[in-house]
C-alpha positions in Angstrom: 0.0 0.0 0.0 1.1 3.6 -0.6 -0.2 7.0 0.6 -0.9 10.1 -1.5 -3.1 12.2 0.8 -2.2 15.8 0.9 0.6 15.4 -1.6 -1.5 14.0 -4.4 1.1 11.4 -5.2 2.5 8.1 -3.9 5.4 9.1 -1.7 6.1 6.6 1.1 5.2 3.0 1.8 2.6 2.3 4.5 1.1 -0.8 6.0 -1.1 -1.8 8.9 1.9 -3.5 10.4 3.6 -1.1 12.9 7.1 0.0 12.1 6.8 0.1 8.3 8.0 3.8 8.3 11.4 4.1 9.9 13.1 7.1 8.3 12.0 10.7 8.4 11.0 11.4 4.7 11.0 15.0 3.4 8.6 16.0 0.6 8.3 19.5 -0.7 4.7 20.6 -1.7 4.1 23.8 -3.7 0.9 25.6 -2.6 -0.7 29.0 -3.6 0.7 30.3 -0.2 4.2 29.0 -1.0 6.2 25.8 -0.5 5.6 23.5 2.4 8.0 20.8 3.4 6.3 17.7 4.9 8.5 15.4 7.1 6.9 12.0 7.4 8.3 10.3 10.6 8.2 6.9 12.1 5.4 6.3 14.6 6.1 6.2 18.3 5.3 2.7 19.6 4.8 1.1 23.0 8.0 0.4 24.8 7.2 -3.4 24.9 7.1 -3.4 21.1 10.2 -1.3 20.5 13.2 -3.3 19.3 16.8 -2.3 19.9 18.9 -0.9 17.1 16.8 0.1 14.0 13.7 0.9 15.9 15.5 3.0 18.5 17.2 5.1 15.9 13.9 5.5 14.0 12.4 7.0 17.1 15.5 9.3 17.6 15.1 10.5 14.0 11.4 11.2 14.5 12.1 13.3 17.6 14.8 15.2 15.8 12.3 16.0 13.0 9.9 17.3 15.6 12.6 19.7 16.9 13.1 21.3 13.5 9.4 21.5 12.6 7.5 24.8 12.4 4.1 23.2 12.7 3.2 19.6 13.7 0.5 17.2 12.3 -0.2 14.7 15.1 -1.8 11.7 13.4 -3.9 9.5 15.6 -5.4 6.2 14.6 -9.1 6.8 15.2 -9.8 3.1 15.5 -7.5 3.0 18.6 -8.3 6.4 20.0 -5.8 8.5 21.9 -3.3 6.0 23.4 -0.8 6.6 26.2 2.0 6.8 23.6 0.0 9.5 21.7 -0.2 11.4 24.9 3.5 11.2 25.5 4.3 12.4 22.0 1.7 15.2 22.4 3.5 16.3 25.5 6.7 16.5 23.6 5.0 18.6 20.9 3.5 20.9 23.5 6.9 21.4 25.1 8.4 22.3 21.7 6.0 25.3 21.5 5.1 24.5 17.9 1.5 24.9 16.7 -0.2 21.5 16.2 -3.1 20.1 14.1 -4.5 16.8 15.4 -5.4 14.4 12.6 -7.9 11.6 13.3 -7.2 9.1 10.6 -9.4 6.1 9.6 -12.5 8.1 10.5 -14.6 6.2 7.9 -14.2 3.0 9.9 -16.1 4.4 13.0 -19.8 4.4 13.7 -21.6 7.4 15.1 -21.1 6.4 18.8 -17.4 5.7 18.4 -17.0 9.0 16.6 -18.4 10.9 19.5 -16.2 9.0 21.9 -13.1 9.8 19.9 -13.8 13.5 19.9 -14.3 13.3 23.7 -11.0 11.4 24.0 -9.2 14.2 22.2 -10.8 16.9 24.3 -10.0 15.0 27.5 -6.6 13.3 27.0 -5.1 16.0 24.8 -6.6 19.0 26.7 -3.1 20.4 27.3 -2.8 21.1 23.6 -5.3 23.9 24.0 -7.0 25.2 20.9 -5.4 22.8 18.5 -7.8 22.1 15.5 -8.9 18.5 15.0 -9.4 17.2 11.4 -11.1 13.9 10.7 -9.8 12.2 7.6 -9.4 9.0 5.7 -6.0 8.5 4.1 -7.5 5.5 2.3 -10.5 7.3 0.6 -9.2 10.9 0.8 -12.2 12.0 2.9 -11.4 15.3 4.8 -7.8 15.5 3.5 -8.7 18.9 1.8 -9.2 20.4 5.2 -5.6 19.8 6.4 -3.9 22.7 4.5 -6.5 25.3 5.7 -6.1 24.1 9.2 -2.3 24.4 8.9 -2.7 28.0 7.5 -4.9 29.0 10.5 -2.4 27.5 13.0 0.5 29.3 11.4 -1.3 32.6 11.2 -2.3 32.4 14.9 1.4 31.5 15.7 2.4 34.9 14.4 -0.4 36.8 16.2 0.7 40.1 17.8 -1.3 42.4 20.0 -0.5 46.1 20.4 0.6 46.9 24.0 -2.1 49.5 24.5 -4.9 47.1 23.5 -3.4 44.3 25.6 -3.4 46.4 28.8 -6.9 47.7 28.2 -8.0 44.1 27.9 -6.0 43.1 31.0 -7.7 45.8 33.1 -11.1 44.5 32.0 -10.1 40.9 32.7 -9.0 41.8 36.2 -12.0 43.9 36.9 -14.2 40.9 36.1 -12.1 38.5 38.2 -9.2 39.9 40.3 -6.1 37.8 40.8 -6.2 36.2 44.3 -3.7 38.2 46.5 -2.0 39.8 43.5 -2.5 42.3 40.7 -1.2 42.5 37.2 0.3 46.0 36.9 1.3 45.9 33.2 1.5 43.4 30.3 3.5 43.3 27.1 3.8 40.8 24.3 7.5 40.1 24.2 7.5 37.6 21.3 5.6 35.7 18.7 6.1 32.1 17.4 4.2 31.4 19.7 2.6 34.5 21.2 4.4 35.1 24.5 3.3 37.6 27.1 5.2 39.0 30.1 3.0 40.0 33.0 4.4 42.4 35.6 2.5 41.4 38.8 2.7 42.4 42.5 2.8 38.7 43.6 2.9 35.2 42.2 -0.1 34.3 39.9 -1.6 30.9 40.4 -1.7 28.5 37.4 -5.6 28.5 37.4 -5.6 32.3 37.1 -3.1 32.2 34.2 -5.4 29.8 32.4 -8.3 32.2 33.0 -6.2 35.1 31.6 -5.3 33.0 28.6 -8.9 32.0 27.9 -10.0 35.6 28.1 -7.2 36.9 25.8 -8.1 34.2 23.3 -11.7 35.2 23.4 -11.0 39.0 23.2 -8.4 39.0 20.5 -9.4 35.8 18.6 -5.8 34.5 18.9 -6.7 31.2 17.3 -5.1 27.7 17.4 -1.6 28.3 18.7 0.2 27.7 22.0 0.3 30.8 24.3 3.1 31.3 26.8 3.3 33.6 29.9 6.2 34.9 31.8 5.5 36.5 35.2 7.8 39.1 36.7 7.2 40.0 40.4 7.7 43.5 41.6 6.2 46.1 43.9 
């Protein structure tokens, strides 16, 4: 079996047997928005199934490819759902700071009840990926594949999102007026970086993690930040 998918051509060999793909394979795709380089990596398998030697180095190459990626497509077998290994890989992706699009493959093999369960699994077990878009596809039939590039474009656009300092601080005052930080106050905020959007908050005392999640949610709603990771740095001062 071979896969064409987004590329529109047979590029790499695939099979139901785990471990068929071992090398990270680069393919350049020309799009109206410019060239996109896809890196097809080996899958991450359960430790009990991992062989020494070839399989170990395949995993190393896959993680190296992740480190040099600008945006990540996390492909999950919808017939299995989100496995523990998927969660571990998603945690590595989250730590990298790259935007991610979750792909649920083999969607055509699921009944309506299983489809609802898979969506709930993603929302629950991959909640730490935040606003990442989820695209349901069939690599076998081509169903839903046309939605991948638009989802990538939205994720990349959000990754570059920048908010003017004045607008950011007006929003921050409104956010705190609705729900003050417990035992602290954010005096000033600035977006110090993009890729991903990174905000420095100058606060009078430490800000609890639940309050930072509240601030992130409100900023996303107010500015329509979109499907990208958001980072905060908190500086304490009087």
